[in-house]
Every structure is written in C-alpha cells, then in structure tokens.
C-alpha positions in Angstrom: 41.9 10.4 -4.2 40.4 8.8 -7.3 42.5 5.6 -6.7 41.0 5.5 -3.2 37.4 5.8 -4.7 38.1 2.9 -7.1 39.6 0.7 -4.3 36.6 1.5 -2.1 34.2 0.5 -4.9 36.1 -2.7 -5.5 36.1 -3.6 -1.7 32.4 -2.8 -1.4 31.6 -5.0 -4.4 33.6 -7.9 -3.1 32.3 -7.6 0.4 28.7 -7.5 -0.9 29.1 -10.6 -3.0 30.8 -12.5 -0.2 28.1 -11.5 2.2 25.3 -12.6 -0.1 27.1 -15.9 -0.7 27.6 -16.5 3.0 23.9 -15.9 3.7 22.7 -18.2 0.9 25.1 -21.1 1.5 24.8 -21.1 5.3 21.1 -21.0 5.3 20.9 -23.7 2.5 23.4 -25.8 4.5 25.3 -26.7 1.3 27.3 -25.1 -1.5 25.5 -27.5 -3.9 23.1 -24.7 -4.8 23.1 -24.0 -8.5 20.7 -21.1 -8.4 22.9 -19.3 -5.8 26.1 -19.8 -8.0 24.3 -18.5 -11.1 22.9 -15.6 -9.2 26.3 -14.6 -7.7 27.9 -15.0 -11.1 25.3 -12.9 -12.8 25.3 -10.0 -10.4 29.1 -10.0 -10.3 29.4 -9.8 -14.1 26.7 -7.2 -14.4 28.2 -5.1 -11.6 31.7 -5.1 -13.1 30.4 -4.3 -16.6 28.2 -1.5 -15.4 30.9 -0.1 -13.1 33.4 0.1 -15.9 30.8 1.7 -18.2 30.0 4.3 -15.5 33.7 4.9 -14.7 34.6 5.8 -18.2 31.4 7.3 -19.5 30.1 9.1 -16.4 33.0 9.4 -13.9 31.3 12.0 -11.8 28.3 9.8 -11.2 30.6 6.9 -10.5 32.1 8.9 -7.7 28.6 9.9 -6.5 27.7 6.2 -6.0 30.4 6.0 -3.3 28.4 8.2 -1.0 25.9 6.0 0.7 25.1 7.6 4.0 21.7 9.3 4.1 21.4 12.6 5.9 17.6 12.3 6.5 16.7 10.2 9.5 13.6 8.8 7.9 15.5 7.7 4.8 18.1 6.1 7.0 15.4 4.1 8.7 13.9 3.0 5.4 17.4 2.0 4.0 18.0 0.0 7.1 14.6 -1.8 6.7 15.4 -2.5 3.1 18.7 -4.0 4.0 17.1 -6.2 6.7 14.5 -7.3 4.2 17.1 -8.2 1.6 19.0 -10.3 4.1 15.8 -12.1 5.2 15.0 -12.8 1.6 18.3 -14.5 1.0 18.0 -16.5 4.2 14.5 -17.6 3.3 15.7 -18.6 -0.2 18.5 -20.7 1.3 16.1 -22.4 3.7 13.7 -23.1 0.8 16.7 -24.9 -0.9 17.5 -26.8 2.3 14.0 -28.1 3.0 12.8 -28.3 -0.6 9.7 -26.2 0.1 9.3 -25.4 -3.6 10.7 -25.8 -7.0 10.5 -23.6 -10.2 11.2 -25.3 -13.6 14.5 -24.7 -15.2 13.1 -22.3 -17.8 12.9 -19.8 -14.9 16.5 -18.8 -15.9 15.2 -17.4 -19.2 12.8 -15.1 -17.3 15.5 -14.1 -14.8 18.1 -13.2 -17.4 15.5 -11.2 -19.4 14.7 -9.2 -16.2 18.4 -8.6 -15.5 18.9 -7.3 -19.1 15.8 -5.1 -18.9 16.9 -3.7 -15.5 20.4 -2.9 -17.1 18.6 -1.0 -19.9 16.6 1.0 -17.3 19.7 1.7 -15.2 21.6 2.9 -18.3 18.8 5.2 -19.3 18.5 6.7 -15.8 22.2 7.4 -15.6 22.2 9.1 -19.0 19.3 11.4 -18.5 19.7 12.3 -14.8 22.8 14.2 -13.8 21.6 14.5 -10.2 21.6 10.8 -9.5 23.3 9.5 -6.3 22.9 6.7 -3.8 21.3 9.0 -1.3 18.4 11.5 -1.5 20.1 14.9 -2.2 18.2 18.0 -3.4 20.7 20.2 -5.3 20.5 24.0 -5.3 19.9 24.0 -9.1 17.8 20.9 -9.0 15.6 20.4 -12.1 12.8 17.9 -12.7 14.0 15.2 -15.1 11.2 14.1 -17.5 13.1 12.4 -20.3 13.5 8.7 -20.9 12.1 6.4 -18.2 11.2 9.4 -16.1 8.3 10.0 -18.6 6.9 6.6 -17.6 7.5 6.2 -13.9 8.7 8.8 -11.3 11.3 6.5 -9.8 12.9 4.3 -12.6 15.9 3.6 -10.5 13.7 1.9 -7.9 12.0 0.1 -10.8 15.3 -1.3 -12.0 16.2 -2.3 -8.4 12.9 -4.1 -8.1 13.5 -6.0 -11.4 17.0 -7.1 -10.2 15.4 -8.3 -6.9 12.7 -10.2 -8.7 15.2 -11.8 -11.1 17.4 -12.9 -8.2 14.4 -14.5 -6.4 13.6 -16.4 -9.6 17.1 -17.6 -9.9 17.2 -18.7 -6.3 14.3 -21.0 -7.0 11.7 -20.1 -4.4 7.9 -20.0 -4.6 8.1 -17.4 -1.9 8.8 -15.1 -4.8 5.4 -13.3 -5.0 5.0 -12.3 -1.3 8.7 -11.3 -1.1 8.5 -9.2 -4.3 5.3 -7.5 -3.0 7.1 -6.7 0.3 10.1 -5.3 -1.5 7.9 -3.2 -3.8 6.1 -1.7 -0.8 9.4 -0.8 0.9 10.6 1.0 -2.3 7.3 2.9 -2.5 7.7 3.9 1.1 11.2 5.3 0.3 9.8 7.0 -2.9 7.0 8.7 -0.9 9.5 10.2 1.6 11.7 11.3 -1.3 8.8 13.0 -3.0 8.0 15.0 0.1 11.5 16.4 0.1 11.3 17.1 -3.7 8.0 18.9 -3.4 9.2 21.0 -0.6 12.3 22.2 -2.4 11.4 21.9 -6.1 8.0 23.4 -7.0 7.9 21.9 -10.5 7.8 18.4 -9.0 4.1 18.8 -8.1 3.1 19.3 -11.7 5.4 16.5 -12.8 3.5 14.1 -10.4 0.2 15.0 -12.0 1.6 14.1 -15.5 3.4 10.9 -14.5 1.0 9.0 -12.3 3.0 5.9 -11.3 5.9 5.7 -8.9 7.4 2.3 -9.5 5.6 0.0 -11.9 3.8 1.3 -15.0 0.0 1.0 -14.7 0.3 -0.9 -11.4 2.0 1.0 -8.6 
C-alpha cells in the first residue's frame, strides 16, 4: 500500500510539472523561455526535497497529502476555480513572453528565490505544529485549534505559503501582470479560507475565540 502511495506521489508530481511546462511553452510559442525553465527547476527541486523530508519525518502527513478530493461541494467549486485561475496565469505569462508585453529586471530572481525560501519555512512550520493538516478540509472528531507557530500570526499559514509560491513563480516568469494576478489569487484563497472557517466554527467552538485573537486570515496586517 505504501509503495502505491509513493508511486502515486511521484506520478502526480511529474504530471504536474509536465502540465505546467506544456502550458508555459505552448503559450509562449518557444522553449527559449529562461524564466519558465528556472521556475520549473525550482519548483521541482523544492517539491522533491520537501516530499523527502515529509516522508521520513512526518510519514502520516505525507500519506494525508495524497487525498485531494474535497467532500464539501462549495470547497470543490473553489478548488476548481483556483485550478482554472492557475492555468490562466501560466498561459498569460507565456503570452507575455511571446508578445513582449513587459519585462522585469534580472534581479527579480533574488526576490523570487527569497519568497520560495520563506514559503518553505512557513510550510515546514505548519507541518510541524499541525497534526490535522491535509489537502482537503477535514474536521476531525478530536479537532483542536492550533495556535502555535505561524498560526499565532495568521489563521491560514498554509494558504500564505501557497500565495508566496505563486507570487515567486509569477516574478520568475517575468510578467508585469504580477500585481493583478496576485490580487486575484489572494482573493480566491480568502474565499476558500472563509468557507473553511464556517465549517470550523460549526464543529469546533474554540475556533471563534481564536478568530478574535488572530485577526488576519492570509497576510499579516493586510488581509
């Protein structure tokens, strides 16, 4: 069973990278797209390192990451919208490369790498302090409100880390559509977080008081 889970993780990872590459290079009309290659290389390396760390340090959570089907209809709709938005972002970035709509200076890679590293630190902290973590919204019978680590700063640090990865990717892909795209992605994550909070408040009474203590959902002092 475990070997099947590992093979599933490997096939999902390869499939995701190939799909991203196809969207970028087809929309760009060329494989001569340095930002795309750097982006693909970065996310591939980060994903492999993180998956290995999770597999050996937190094997149960590694297995939980394989379950990706939402049981809640509203959450399924939001996940579908996020997926469509991500695909559109990649296509727009490729079109930006094809038609040279914009250009960000080379020092952008420094900012992007810093964001990737910061997101990795947030992801690591979340996996360490939250034993309930999964790809889908699941309220456990013994569910407790996590307030340690990043959960003392924002209510949804996993979404914060995802937002940072998205922003870093858009910077690497060299598009000045970065700001409106990031705003759109942040709003989709907030929409998902709001639905999740409704479920949490319904089944976990302590979550209401936690919300009064930690004011921000996604970005400290902003959102």
